[in-house]
C-alpha positions in Angstrom: 90.4 -6.5 77.2 88.5 -5.7 73.9 85.9 -3.9 75.8 88.5 -1.8 77.7 90.1 -0.8 74.4 86.7 0.1 72.9 85.7 2.2 75.9 89.1 4.0 75.7 88.5 4.6 72.0 85.1 6.1 72.7 86.5 8.3 75.5 89.2 9.5 73.2 86.8 10.3 70.5 84.6 12.3 72.8 87.5 14.1 74.2 88.8 14.9 70.7 85.3 16.2 69.8 85.0 18.3 73.0 88.4 19.9 72.4 87.6 20.7 68.8 84.4 22.5 70.1 86.2 24.3 72.7 89.0 25.3 70.2 86.5 26.8 67.9 84.8 28.6 70.7 88.1 30.1 72.0 89.0 31.0 68.4 85.7 33.0 68.2 86.5 35.1 71.3 89.5 37.3 71.6 91.7 35.2 73.9 95.3 36.1 74.8 97.8 34.8 72.2 99.6 32.6 74.7 96.4 30.9 75.8 95.2 30.5 72.2 98.6 28.6 71.4 98.2 26.3 74.3 94.8 25.2 73.2 96.2 24.5 69.7 99.0 22.6 71.2 96.6 20.4 73.0 94.9 19.5 69.8 
């Protein structure tokens, strides 16, 4: 069970990191406001 929790933790960390990068990328381009808000809601 510990290994499973550890893998989930790693997966969550990676997902969080990827979302942060994507959020920064989208913030740099002129995305539609609604889409921009959706990305911020995910984070």
